[in-house]
N, CA, C and O atoms as a DFTB+ gen file, in Angstrom:
748 C
 N C O
     1  1     110.311     -85.907      22.539
     2  2     109.462     -85.860      23.762
     3  2     109.957     -84.583      24.501
     4  3     111.149     -84.279      24.562
     5  1     109.019     -83.911      25.018
     6  2     109.098     -82.612      25.722
     7  2     109.781     -82.894      27.051
     8  3     109.405     -83.828      27.759
     9  1     110.803     -82.076      27.397
    10  2     111.616     -82.354      28.650
    11  2     110.739     -82.238      29.964
    12  3     111.127     -82.692      31.040
    13  1     109.570     -81.616      29.797
    14  2     108.642     -81.449      30.993
    15  2     107.439     -82.317      30.934
    16  3     106.423     -82.050      31.576
    17  1     107.554     -83.385      30.143
    18  2     106.344     -84.195      29.918
    19  2     105.903     -84.928      31.261
    20  3     104.719     -85.176      31.487
    21  1     106.828     -85.225      32.048
    22  2     106.379     -85.914      33.274
    23  2     105.891     -84.928      34.386
    24  3     105.474     -85.376      35.454
    25  1     105.941     -83.646      34.147
    26  2     105.382     -82.728      35.085
    27  2     103.897     -82.966      35.247
    28  3     103.407     -82.849      36.370
    29  1     103.166     -83.280      34.241
    30  2     101.767     -83.528      34.338
    31  2     101.541     -84.745      35.121
    32  3     100.618     -84.777      35.934
    33  1     102.341     -85.784      34.933
    34  2     102.187     -87.005      35.790
    35  2     102.410     -86.750      37.202
    36  3     101.629     -87.169      38.055
    37  1     103.543     -86.017      37.502
    38  2     103.708     -85.628      38.935
    39  2     102.616     -84.838      39.535
    40  3     102.258     -84.995      40.702
    41  1     102.062     -83.935      38.672
    42  2     100.987     -83.023      39.179
    43  2      99.751     -83.885      39.547
    44  3      99.166     -83.718      40.617
    45  1      99.365     -84.825      38.618
    46  2      98.300     -85.667      38.830
    47  2      98.395     -86.500      40.120
    48  3      97.410     -86.734      40.820
    49  1      99.662     -86.941      40.397
    50  2      99.889     -87.688      41.619
    51  2      99.868     -86.827      42.843
    52  3      99.413     -87.228      43.914
    53  1     100.412     -85.540      42.646
    54  2     100.244     -84.590      43.792
    55  2      98.819     -84.338      44.063
    56  3      98.469     -84.267      45.241
    57  1      97.949     -84.193      43.117
    58  2      96.563     -83.863      43.294
    59  2      95.855     -85.042      44.082
    60  3      94.836     -84.860      44.748
    61  1      96.445     -86.189      43.955
    62  2      95.867     -87.469      44.606
    63  2      96.417     -87.596      45.969
    64  3      96.006     -88.513      46.680
    65  1      97.395     -86.686      46.450
    66  2      97.843     -86.742      47.781
    67  2      99.230     -87.334      47.941
    68  3      99.684     -87.607      49.053
    69  1      99.897     -87.529      46.806
    70  2     101.248     -88.119      46.789
    71  2     102.309     -86.974      47.114
    72  3     102.667     -86.215      46.214
    73  1     102.752     -86.871      48.269
    74  2     103.628     -85.807      48.597
    75  2     105.082     -86.105      48.092
    76  3     105.910     -85.194      48.066
    77  1     105.377     -87.299      47.715
    78  2     106.695     -87.565      47.089
    79  2     106.696     -86.880      45.713
    80  3     107.707     -86.330      45.277
    81  1     105.514     -86.929      45.031
    82  2     105.411     -86.213      43.801
    83  2     105.575     -84.726      44.006
    84  3     106.201     -84.038      43.201
    85  1     104.969     -84.209      45.161
    86  2     105.092     -82.733      45.413
    87  2     106.551     -82.361      45.633
    88  3     106.969     -81.278      45.223
    89  1     107.324     -83.212      46.257
    90  2     108.779     -82.921      46.500
    91  2     109.508     -82.918      45.148
    92  3     110.405     -82.112      44.902
    93  1     109.076     -83.871      44.263
    94  2     109.754     -83.919      42.941
    95  2     109.378     -82.682      42.083
    96  3     110.210     -82.173      41.332
    97  1     108.205     -82.238      42.193
    98  2     107.785     -81.007      41.544
    99  2     108.545     -79.830      42.040
   100  3     108.976     -78.993      41.247
   101  1     108.720     -79.738      43.285
   102  2     109.469     -78.616      43.934
   103  2     110.917     -78.645      43.440
   104  3     111.493     -77.597      43.147
   105  1     111.497     -79.823      43.349
   106  2     112.923     -79.970      42.961
   107  2     112.946     -79.542      41.482
   108  3     113.879     -78.835      41.101
   109  1     111.935     -79.940      40.582
   110  2     112.056     -79.684      39.186
   111  2     111.682     -78.221      38.784
   112  3     112.305     -77.616      37.912
   113  1     110.676     -77.711      39.438
   114  2     110.090     -76.367      39.121
   115  2     110.643     -75.245      39.977
   116  3     110.700     -74.101      39.527
   117  1     111.048     -75.543      41.188
   118  2     111.536     -74.488      42.120
   119  2     112.554     -73.622      41.585
   120  3     112.458     -72.396      41.648
   121  1     113.619     -74.279      41.010
   122  2     114.734     -73.333      40.550
   123  2     114.256     -72.484      39.414
   124  3     114.657     -71.322      39.348
   125  1     113.435     -72.960      38.518
   126  2     112.897     -72.117      37.379
   127  2     112.055     -70.948      37.990
   128  3     112.209     -69.789      37.606
   129  1     111.247     -71.269      38.861
   130  2     110.366     -70.160      39.450
   131  2     111.256     -69.165      40.237
   132  3     110.987     -67.964      40.231
   133  1     112.313     -69.665      40.911
   134  2     113.144     -68.783      41.569
   135  2     113.893     -67.758      40.688
   136  3     114.055     -66.579      41.004
   137  1     114.342     -68.347      39.521
   138  2     114.984     -67.461      38.459
   139  2     114.005     -66.462      38.029
   140  3     114.365     -65.296      37.871
   141  1     112.683     -66.859      37.810
   142  2     111.704     -65.964      37.298
   143  2     111.600     -64.829      38.284
   144  3     111.575     -63.669      37.874
   145  1     111.539     -65.115      39.560
   146  2     111.345     -64.080      40.613
   147  2     112.698     -63.252      40.766
   148  3     112.664     -62.032      40.923
   149  1     113.718     -63.866      40.720
   150  2     115.059     -63.173      40.852
   151  2     115.258     -62.136      39.652
   152  3     115.811     -61.049      39.823
   153  1     114.769     -62.560      38.452
   154  2     114.946     -61.635      37.311
   155  2     114.103     -60.404      37.458
   156  3     114.353     -59.404      36.786
   157  1     113.087     -60.445      38.334
   158  2     112.151     -59.308      38.384
   159  2     111.969     -58.631      39.760
   160  3     111.214     -57.668      39.899
   161  1     112.689     -59.169      40.779
   162  2     112.562     -58.710      42.052
   163  2     113.783     -57.756      42.502
   164  3     114.862     -57.807      41.911
   165  1     113.565     -56.947      43.506
   166  2     114.670     -56.096      43.911
   167  2     115.762     -56.860      44.662
   168  3     116.915     -56.429      44.681
   169  1     115.407     -57.995      45.282
   170  2     116.414     -58.672      46.069
   171  2     116.266     -60.160      46.008
   172  3     115.210     -60.649      45.607
   173  1     117.239     -60.877      46.372
   174  2     117.172     -62.345      46.505
   175  2     116.144     -62.787      47.661
   176  3     115.415     -63.771      47.532
   177  1     116.154     -61.994      48.763
   178  2     115.200     -62.262      49.796
   179  2     113.756     -62.262      49.306
   180  3     112.956     -63.150      49.601
   181  1     113.465     -61.185      48.520
   182  2     112.118     -61.009      47.940
   183  2     111.877     -62.265      47.029
   184  3     110.815     -62.883      47.100
   185  1     112.753     -62.580      46.285
   186  2     112.561     -63.802      45.334
   187  2     112.286     -65.065      46.103
   188  3     111.452     -65.884      45.718
   189  1     113.031     -65.215      47.241
   190  2     112.848     -66.423      48.137
   191  2     111.426     -66.391      48.744
   192  3     110.768     -67.429      48.807
   193  1     110.941     -65.198      49.196
   194  2     109.614     -64.993      49.768
   195  2     108.596     -65.313      48.743
   196  3     107.643     -66.031      49.047
   197  1     108.732     -64.821      47.523
   198  2     107.801     -65.029      46.472
   199  2     107.727     -66.553      46.113
   200  3     106.628     -67.074      45.921
   201  1     108.771     -67.197      46.030
   202  2     108.783     -68.551      45.746
   203  2     108.087     -69.369      46.773
   204  3     107.398     -70.333      46.440
   205  1     108.247     -69.011      48.022
   206  2     107.632     -69.757      49.183
   207  2     106.032     -69.510      49.053
   208  3     105.220     -70.432      49.120
   209  1     105.709     -68.251      48.873
   210  2     104.261     -67.885      48.671
   211  2     103.619     -68.641      47.575
   212  3     102.458     -69.042      47.660
   213  1     104.432     -68.851      46.468
   214  2     103.954     -69.438      45.260
   215  2     103.703     -70.945      45.609
   216  3     102.697     -71.497      45.164
   217  1     104.557     -71.590      46.360
   218  2     104.382     -73.024      46.602
   219  2     103.247     -73.163      47.615
   220  3     102.541     -74.168      47.533
   221  1     103.002     -72.261      48.557
   222  2     101.799     -72.293      49.326
   223  2     100.528     -72.177      48.536
   224  3      99.558     -72.901      48.762
   225  1     100.549     -71.252      47.604
   226  2      99.300     -71.103      46.832
   227  2      99.105     -72.263      45.903
   228  3      97.971     -72.677      45.660
   229  1     100.230     -72.824      45.351
   230  2     100.027     -73.946      44.500
   231  2      99.459     -75.138      45.333
   232  3      98.647     -75.913      44.827
   233  1      99.878     -75.265      46.559
   234  2      99.374     -76.351      47.354
   235  2      97.873     -76.092      47.630
   236  3      97.071     -77.023      47.554
   237  1      97.504     -74.895      47.935
   238  2      95.987     -74.579      48.244
   239  2      95.177     -74.826      46.990
   240  3      94.068     -75.344      47.113
   241  1      95.660     -74.483      45.733
   242  2      94.842     -74.554      44.599
   243  2      95.154     -75.665      43.665
   244  3      94.746     -75.620      42.504
   245  1      95.855     -76.658      44.110
   246  2      96.315     -77.713      43.245
   247  2      95.164     -78.451      42.589
   248  3      95.301     -78.977      41.484
   249  1      93.997     -78.490      43.291
   250  2      92.811     -79.069      42.684
   251  2      92.272     -78.412      41.457
   252  3      91.473     -79.012      40.738
   253  1      92.705     -77.124      41.176
   254  2      92.217     -76.458      39.984
   255  2      92.952     -76.855      38.682
   256  3      92.484     -76.604      37.571
   257  1      94.121     -77.486      38.879
   258  2      94.819     -77.924      37.600
   259  2      94.031     -79.006      36.988
   260  3      93.542     -79.903      37.674
   261  1      93.889     -78.937      35.618
   262  2      93.139     -79.991      34.886
   263  2      94.016     -81.009      34.316
   264  3      94.851     -80.667      33.479
   265  1      93.910     -82.249      34.692
   266  2      94.778     -83.298      34.011
   267  2      94.608     -83.184      32.507
   268  3      93.536     -82.912      31.967
   269  1      95.759     -83.416      31.871
   270  2      95.740     -83.265      30.419
   271  2      96.153     -81.979      29.920
   272  3      96.487     -81.832      28.744
   273  1      96.144     -80.984      30.810
   274  2      96.650     -79.643      30.395
   275  2      98.088     -79.501      30.843
   276  3      98.514     -80.077      31.845
   277  1      98.855     -78.684      30.039
   278  2     100.285     -78.501      30.417
   279  2     100.427     -77.896      31.881
   280  3      99.722     -76.956      32.246
   281  1     101.352     -78.473      32.673
   282  2     101.446     -77.994      33.998
   283  2     102.350     -76.795      34.157
   284  3     102.127     -75.966      35.040
   285  1     103.404     -76.681      33.291
   286  2     104.348     -75.551      33.455
   287  2     103.666     -74.169      33.263
   288  3     103.931     -73.283      34.076
   289  1     102.838     -73.934      32.280
   290  2     102.161     -72.595      32.259
   291  2     101.200     -72.381      33.539
   292  3     101.009     -71.256      33.998
   293  1     100.682     -73.400      34.015
   294  2      99.809     -73.274      35.196
   295  2     100.726     -72.865      36.281
   296  3     100.355     -71.941      37.004
   297  1     101.937     -73.456      36.509
   298  2     102.721     -72.936      37.645
   299  2     103.176     -71.524      37.396
   300  3     103.207     -70.763      38.363
   301  1     103.528     -71.098      36.227
   302  2     103.965     -69.758      36.012
   303  2     102.801     -68.786      36.143
   304  3     102.987     -67.665      36.618
   305  1     101.638     -69.181      35.744
   306  2     100.447     -68.283      35.928
   307  2     100.293     -67.974      37.441
   308  3     100.039     -66.830      37.819
   309  1     100.452     -69.019      38.307
   310  2     100.315     -68.832      39.681
   311  2     101.397     -67.952      40.202
   312  3     101.134     -67.088      41.039
   313  1     102.642     -68.137      39.731
   314  2     103.759     -67.302      40.213
   315  2     103.596     -65.950      39.710
   316  3     104.004     -65.050      40.444
   317  1     103.077     -65.642      38.599
   318  2     102.753     -64.344      38.059
   319  2     101.765     -63.656      38.939
   320  3     101.953     -62.480      39.250
   321  1     100.758     -64.297      39.343
   322  2      99.791     -63.695      40.208
   323  2     100.378     -63.390      41.640
   324  3     100.122     -62.350      42.247
   325  1     101.132     -64.324      42.087
   326  2     101.785     -64.097      43.362
   327  2     102.708     -62.807      43.301
   328  3     102.744     -61.989      44.221
   329  1     103.381     -62.709      42.244
   330  2     104.252     -61.535      41.978
   331  2     103.456     -60.229      41.927
   332  3     103.831     -59.228      42.537
   333  1     102.428     -60.266      41.236
   334  2     101.544     -59.097      41.104
   335  2     100.913     -58.719      42.440
   336  3     100.836     -57.547      42.807
   337  1     100.464     -59.751      43.153
   338  2      99.844     -59.467      44.539
   339  2     100.892     -58.856      45.480
   340  3     100.599     -57.954      46.264
   341  1     102.166     -59.396      45.373
   342  2     103.190     -58.940      46.189
   343  2     103.549     -57.436      45.834
   344  3     103.806     -56.609      46.709
   345  1     103.544     -57.159      44.506
   346  2     103.891     -55.786      44.013
   347  2     102.752     -54.831      44.492
   348  3     103.027     -53.709      44.917
   349  1     101.478     -55.288      44.419
   350  2     100.412     -54.404      44.882
   351  2     100.513     -54.065      46.429
   352  3     100.380     -52.938      46.906
   353  1     100.770     -55.225      47.126
   354  2     100.880     -55.034      48.606
   355  2     102.078     -54.071      48.920
   356  3     101.936     -53.172      49.748
   357  1     103.198     -54.257      48.285
   358  2     104.314     -53.360      48.526
   359  2     104.035     -51.970      48.168
   360  3     104.540     -51.067      48.835
   361  1     103.271     -51.720      47.166
   362  2     102.964     -50.353      46.778
   363  2     102.073     -49.705      47.766
   364  3     102.210     -48.515      48.052
   365  1     101.118     -50.496      48.323
   366  2     100.303     -49.940      49.386
   367  2     101.007     -49.585      50.610
   368  3     100.649     -48.585      51.232
   369  1     102.029     -50.347      51.041
   370  2     102.717     -50.113      52.250
   371  2     103.937     -49.269      52.078
   372  3     104.487     -48.830      53.088
   373  1     104.383     -49.017      50.959
   374  2     105.580     -48.227      50.720
   375  2     105.263     -46.790      51.011
   376  3     104.196     -46.299      50.644
   377  1     106.145     -46.127      51.645
   378  2     105.963     -44.732      52.056
   379  2     106.362     -43.837      50.895
   380  3     107.065     -42.852      51.118
   381  1     105.961     -44.119      49.708
   382  2     106.287     -43.367      48.553
   383  2     107.489     -43.835      47.763
   384  3     108.119     -44.840      48.093
   385  1     107.777     -43.141      46.784
   386  2     108.917     -43.486      45.895
   387  2     110.277     -43.223      46.405
   388  3     111.280     -43.652      45.835
   389  1     110.307     -42.477      47.541
   390  2     111.613     -42.091      48.161
   391  2     112.493     -43.342      48.486
   392  3     113.703     -43.317      48.256
   393  1     111.881     -44.425      49.017
   394  2     112.633     -45.572      49.331
   395  2     113.277     -46.164      48.081
   396  3     114.435     -46.580      48.091
   397  1     112.517     -46.187      47.042
   398  2     112.962     -46.767      45.752
   399  2     114.134     -45.889      45.204
   400  3     115.116     -46.422      44.690
   401  1     114.016     -44.558      45.321
   402  2     115.100     -43.697      44.909
   403  2     116.406     -43.892      45.760
   404  3     117.530     -43.885      45.258
   405  1     116.164     -44.055      47.012
   406  2     117.234     -44.257      47.957
   407  2     118.050     -45.530      47.573
   408  3     119.281     -45.517      47.575
   409  1     117.289     -46.666      47.232
   410  2     117.996     -47.937      46.826
   411  2     118.697     -47.658      45.522
   412  3     119.840     -48.084      45.358
   413  1     118.085     -46.971      44.589
   414  2     118.725     -46.697      43.278
   415  2     120.000     -45.895      43.482
   416  3     121.046     -46.199      42.908
   417  1     119.890     -44.853      44.321
   418  2     121.065     -44.005      44.583
   419  2     122.249     -44.782      45.186
   420  3     123.414     -44.584      44.839
   421  1     121.876     -45.667      46.097
   422  2     122.845     -46.502      46.701
   423  2     123.593     -47.440      45.763
   424  3     124.806     -47.639      45.825
   425  1     122.725     -48.020      44.852
   426  2     123.364     -48.851      43.810
   427  2     124.232     -48.115      42.813
   428  3     125.255     -48.603      42.331
   429  1     123.766     -46.917      42.535
   430  2     124.525     -46.117      41.612
   431  2     125.885     -45.609      42.239
   432  3     126.868     -45.440      41.517
   433  1     125.917     -45.380      43.537
   434  2     127.102     -44.935      44.264
   435  2     128.082     -46.104      44.564
   436  3     129.242     -45.895      44.921
   437  1     127.594     -47.254      44.412
   438  2     128.467     -48.493      44.654
   439  2     128.424     -49.430      43.511
   440  3     128.027     -50.582      43.688
   441  1     128.828     -48.989      42.287
   442  2     128.663     -49.926      41.139
   443  2     129.400     -51.204      41.236
   444  3     129.036     -52.171      40.567
   445  1     130.464     -51.264      42.072
   446  2     131.121     -52.562      42.172
   447  2     130.372     -53.574      42.928
   448  3     130.774     -54.738      42.939
   449  1     129.286     -53.209      43.576
   450  2     128.558     -54.146      44.347
   451  2     127.364     -54.859      43.569
   452  3     126.556     -55.587      44.145
   453  1     127.328     -54.577      42.192
   454  2     126.284     -55.177      41.408
   455  2     126.537     -56.697      41.251
   456  3     127.653     -57.195      41.098
   457  1     125.466     -57.316      41.301
   458  2     125.434     -58.862      41.094
   459  2     124.938     -59.012      39.658
   460  3     124.616     -58.022      39.002
   461  1     124.879     -60.203      39.191
   462  2     124.279     -60.526      37.884
   463  2     122.764     -60.099      37.848
   464  3     122.229     -59.655      36.832
   465  1     122.149     -60.268      39.005
   466  2     120.718     -59.885      38.985
   467  2     120.542     -58.426      38.893
   468  3     119.594     -57.928      38.288
   469  1     121.513     -57.691      39.532
   470  2     121.431     -56.180      39.406
   471  2     121.702     -55.767      37.976
   472  3     121.057     -54.854      37.460
   473  1     122.640     -56.423      37.333
   474  2     122.955     -56.109      35.919
   475  2     121.735     -56.403      35.027
   476  3     121.400     -55.623      34.135
   477  1     121.077     -57.549      35.291
   478  2     119.909     -57.859      34.523
   479  2     118.776     -56.835      34.829
   480  3     118.096     -56.400      33.900
   481  1     118.562     -56.444      36.110
   482  2     117.584     -55.462      36.402
   483  2     117.894     -54.198      35.765
   484  3     116.965     -53.522      35.325
   485  1     119.110     -53.795      35.662
   486  2     119.521     -52.513      34.991
   487  2     119.219     -52.594      33.505
   488  3     118.703     -51.653      32.903
   489  1     119.547     -53.719      32.940
   490  2     119.323     -53.965      31.465
   491  2     117.859     -53.852      31.162
   492  3     117.488     -53.178      30.200
   493  1     116.992     -54.493      31.954
   494  2     115.590     -54.542      31.720
   495  2     114.843     -53.261      32.253
   496  3     113.638     -53.132      32.036
   497  1     115.467     -52.434      32.862
   498  2     114.828     -51.280      33.506
   499  2     114.004     -50.445      32.504
   500  3     112.929     -49.965      32.865
   501  1     114.463     -50.263      31.291
   502  2     113.641     -49.455      30.313
   503  2     112.369     -50.114      29.901
   504  3     111.467     -49.464      29.372
   505  1     112.284     -51.358      30.127
   506  2     110.974     -52.037      29.705
   507  2     109.855     -51.854      30.538
   508  3     110.028     -51.526      31.712
   509  1     108.639     -52.038      30.038
   510  2     107.523     -51.974      30.808
   511  2     107.338     -53.242      31.647
   512  3     107.956     -54.250      31.303
   513  1     106.553     -53.273      32.698
   514  2     106.431     -54.486      33.509
   515  2     106.037     -55.737      32.754
   516  3     106.522     -56.844      32.989
   517  1     105.091     -55.477      31.796
   518  2     104.669     -56.726      31.056
   519  2     105.762     -57.200      30.057
   520  3     105.893     -58.390      29.770
   521  1     106.524     -56.233      29.551
   522  2     107.650     -56.600      28.611
   523  2     108.762     -57.369      29.469
   524  3     109.302     -58.382      29.025
   525  1     109.051     -56.874      30.629
   526  2     110.044     -57.524      31.453
   527  2     109.630     -58.942      31.797
   528  3     110.459     -59.850      31.748
   529  1     108.361     -59.157      32.145
   530  2     107.766     -60.375      32.534
   531  2     107.937     -61.335      31.298
   532  3     108.386     -62.469      31.465
   533  1     107.586     -60.883      30.095
   534  2     107.608     -61.817      28.936
   535  2     109.090     -62.195      28.625
   536  3     109.411     -63.349      28.340
   537  1     109.994     -61.137      28.697
   538  2     111.425     -61.512      28.474
   539  2     111.950     -62.458      29.457
   540  3     112.722     -63.352      29.111
   541  1     111.552     -62.299      30.719
   542  2     112.111     -63.231      31.760
   543  2     111.548     -64.599      31.558
   544  3     112.277     -65.578      31.713
   545  1     110.199     -64.734      31.198
   546  2     109.638     -66.061      30.916
   547  2     110.377     -66.693      29.689
   548  3     110.791     -67.850      29.750
   549  1     110.528     -65.950      28.624
   550  2     111.120     -66.549      27.456
   551  2     112.644     -66.814      27.488
   552  3     113.132     -67.850      27.036
   553  1     113.362     -65.826      28.045
   554  2     114.844     -65.935      28.085
   555  2     115.481     -66.451      29.292
   556  3     116.494     -67.147      29.224
   557  1     114.891     -66.117      30.459
   558  2     115.477     -66.603      31.724
   559  2     114.867     -68.025      32.082
   560  3     115.582     -68.970      32.414
   561  1     113.528     -68.093      31.988
   562  2     112.882     -69.326      32.330
   563  2     112.969     -70.370      31.156
   564  3     112.838     -71.572      31.386
   565  1     113.183     -69.904      29.959
   566  2     113.275     -70.853      28.767
   567  2     111.865     -71.342      28.406
   568  3     111.748     -72.436      27.854
   569  1     110.829     -70.622      28.677
   570  2     109.453     -71.113      28.283
   571  2     109.223     -70.841      26.728
   572  3     109.820     -69.976      26.088
   573  1     108.329     -71.659      26.258
   574  2     107.912     -71.430      24.768
   575  2     106.951     -70.293      24.700
   576  3     106.449     -69.834      25.726
   577  1     106.689     -69.835      23.529
   578  2     105.732     -68.766      23.386
   579  2     104.365     -69.187      23.822
   580  3     103.649     -68.380      24.415
   581  1     103.943     -70.454      23.553
   582  2     102.628     -71.012      23.956
   583  2     102.505     -71.016      25.499
   584  3     101.495     -70.659      26.106
   585  1     103.656     -71.464      26.063
   586  2     103.599     -71.530      27.573
   587  2     103.511     -70.101      28.261
   588  3     102.850     -69.913      29.282
   589  1     104.217     -69.137      27.631
   590  2     104.147     -67.825      28.145
   591  2     102.780     -67.189      27.955
   592  3     102.286     -66.430      28.789
   593  1     102.149     -67.565      26.727
   594  2     100.859     -67.087      26.513
   595  2      99.818     -67.657      27.554
   596  3      98.959     -66.915      28.030
   597  1      99.903     -68.840      27.859
   598  2      99.033     -69.474      28.894
   599  2      99.275     -68.817      30.229
   600  3      98.326     -68.404      30.895
   601  1     100.517     -68.712      30.634
   602  2     100.894     -68.149      31.923
   603  2     100.451     -66.651      32.069
   604  3     100.138     -66.220      33.179
   605  1     100.424     -65.898      31.010
   606  2     100.038     -64.543      31.137
   607  2      98.578     -64.244      30.673
   608  3      98.138     -63.096      30.622
   609  1      97.858     -65.351      30.338
   610  2      96.531     -65.225      29.904
   611  2      96.482     -64.331      28.646
   612  3      95.587     -63.490      28.557
   613  1      97.304     -64.457      27.775
   614  2      97.414     -63.719      26.496
   615  2      97.373     -64.713      25.352
   616  3      97.291     -65.928      25.533
   617  1      97.437     -64.119      24.142
   618  2      97.547     -64.944      22.979
   619  2      99.010     -65.054      22.596
   620  3      99.806     -64.245      23.073
   621  1      99.414     -66.004      21.765
   622  2     100.749     -66.217      21.319
   623  2     101.157     -64.840      20.520
   624  3     102.272     -64.350      20.703
   625  1     100.297     -64.292      19.709
   626  2     100.514     -63.123      18.965
   627  2     100.824     -61.914      19.888
   628  3     101.699     -61.094      19.611
   629  1     100.073     -61.857      20.970
   630  2     100.364     -60.766      21.909
   631  2     101.781     -60.913      22.620
   632  3     102.494     -59.946      22.888
   633  1     102.079     -62.148      22.874
   634  2     103.445     -62.429      23.516
   635  2     104.514     -62.062      22.534
   636  3     105.507     -61.433      22.898
   637  1     104.324     -62.459      21.244
   638  2     105.353     -62.169      20.252
   639  2     105.457     -60.688      20.094
   640  3     106.583     -60.228      19.907
   641  1     104.444     -59.890      20.143
   642  2     104.455     -58.516      19.968
   643  2     105.170     -57.827      21.187
   644  3     105.987     -56.923      21.014
   645  1     104.843     -58.271      22.356
   646  2     105.505     -57.678      23.565
   647  2     106.996     -58.013      23.497
   648  3     107.822     -57.136      23.749
   649  1     107.365     -59.247      23.168
   650  2     108.767     -59.627      23.063
   651  2     109.546     -58.835      21.926
   652  3     110.711     -58.468      22.080
   653  1     108.866     -58.620      20.859
   654  2     109.505     -57.879      19.750
   655  2     109.735     -56.433      20.241
   656  3     110.834     -55.893      20.115
   657  1     108.677     -55.821      20.801
   658  2     108.839     -54.457      21.195
   659  2     109.939     -54.359      22.310
   660  3     110.678     -53.375      22.349
   661  1     110.037     -55.330      23.170
   662  2     111.011     -55.328      24.230
   663  2     112.383     -55.432      23.654
   664  3     113.266     -54.687      24.078
   665  1     112.628     -56.336      22.687
   666  2     113.889     -56.556      22.037
   667  2     114.334     -55.268      21.359
   668  3     115.497     -54.877      21.450
   669  1     113.346     -54.575      20.642
   670  2     113.663     -53.358      19.936
   671  2     114.074     -52.309      20.941
   672  3     115.041     -51.585      20.701
   673  1     113.376     -52.198      22.060
   674  2     113.755     -51.181      23.008
   675  2     115.034     -51.459      23.625
   676  3     115.776     -50.520      23.915
   677  1     115.381     -52.722      23.866
   678  2     116.675     -53.102      24.432
   679  2     117.744     -52.783      23.382
   680  3     118.807     -52.265      23.725
   681  1     117.490     -53.069      22.179
   682  2     118.471     -52.863      21.167
   683  2     118.845     -51.332      20.999
   684  3     120.007     -50.946      20.872
   685  1     117.779     -50.534      21.010
   686  2     117.955     -49.070      20.961
   687  2     118.696     -48.561      22.203
   688  3     119.595     -47.726      22.097
   689  1     118.331     -49.047      23.326
   690  2     119.011     -48.590      24.570
   691  2     120.494     -49.022      24.536
   692  3     121.360     -48.195      24.819
   693  1     120.803     -50.239      24.212
   694  2     122.073     -50.651      24.344
   695  2     122.921     -49.965      23.191
   696  3     124.101     -49.699      23.416
   697  1     122.380     -49.688      22.031
   698  2     123.163     -48.962      20.975
   699  2     123.348     -47.572      21.433
   700  3     124.390     -46.983      21.147
   701  1     122.453     -47.023      22.097
   702  2     122.613     -45.554      22.554
   703  2     123.742     -45.528      23.657
   704  3     124.382     -44.490      23.823
   705  1     123.983     -46.600      24.376
   706  2     124.940     -46.561      25.431
   707  2     126.320     -46.696      24.830
   708  3     127.286     -46.315      25.490
   709  1     126.486     -47.231      23.580
   710  2     127.782     -47.285      23.006
   711  2     128.527     -48.530      23.312
   712  3     127.980     -49.399      23.989
   713  1     129.786     -48.690      22.846
   714  2     130.501     -50.003      22.918
   715  2     130.876     -50.312      24.421
   716  3     131.092     -51.480      24.744
   717  1     130.955     -49.350      25.293
   718  2     131.308     -49.680      26.673
   719  2     130.104     -49.736      27.628
   720  3     130.250     -49.773      28.849
   721  1     128.912     -49.742      27.018
   722  2     127.704     -49.726      27.793
   723  2     127.444     -48.482      28.488
   724  3     126.786     -48.525      29.528
   725  1     127.888     -47.358      28.034
   726  2     127.593     -46.077      28.665
   727  2     128.460     -45.809      29.911
   728  3     128.233     -44.783      30.553
   729  1     129.415     -46.634      30.294
   730  2     130.205     -46.463      31.433
   731  2     131.505     -45.720      31.114
   732  3     132.587     -46.303      31.051
   733  1     131.347     -44.399      30.915
   734  2     132.539     -43.684      30.646
   735  2     133.601     -43.797      31.728
   736  3     133.263     -43.800      32.912
   737  1     134.842     -43.889      31.368
   738  2     135.875     -43.869      32.305
   739  2     136.147     -45.244      32.937
   740  3     137.084     -45.372      33.725
   741  1     135.372     -46.247      32.619
   742  2     135.608     -47.588      33.075
   743  2     136.406     -48.445      32.151
   744  3     136.148     -48.408      30.948
   745  1     137.359     -49.220      32.614
   746  2     138.167     -50.061      31.635
   747  2     137.322     -50.982      30.855
   748  3     137.830     -51.730      30.020
């Protein structure tokens, strides 16, 4: 039995107005979606905001989920759209790439301040946005290839190809950094 098999039952109850089912969905899916956003956002605060926006959007469009369809890819598809919308909005309001460079320079000058999220961001930095998204869904969220394909409106083959290319790029990058991860002079 699939561990998320009762998500569909909870979603059907939520569509019928059972807010206890909604609370159960938030408890079950919320941490996964938060990890999805944390793996791809610049800060924990952004991830928190994206998660909240996602739940608001899920509430507004819950009637569009079709009973009998898997719920997890539906949740991730909405989360992905929220993330893309947030990215587009931030790009419109950002005063150029100077802010991004300032944040990067600050992180580089204070390497001891890195968190696990910062390390993951640094590791995934060479990847394209779509490759980071696929890797995050597969490895951070633990989704299957089929679920990622549904969430990204792609085919399983396209997801496999993106994942393969991402892994190859990561392998080349980490091999080029050497045994100490490119951090010369660090113990």
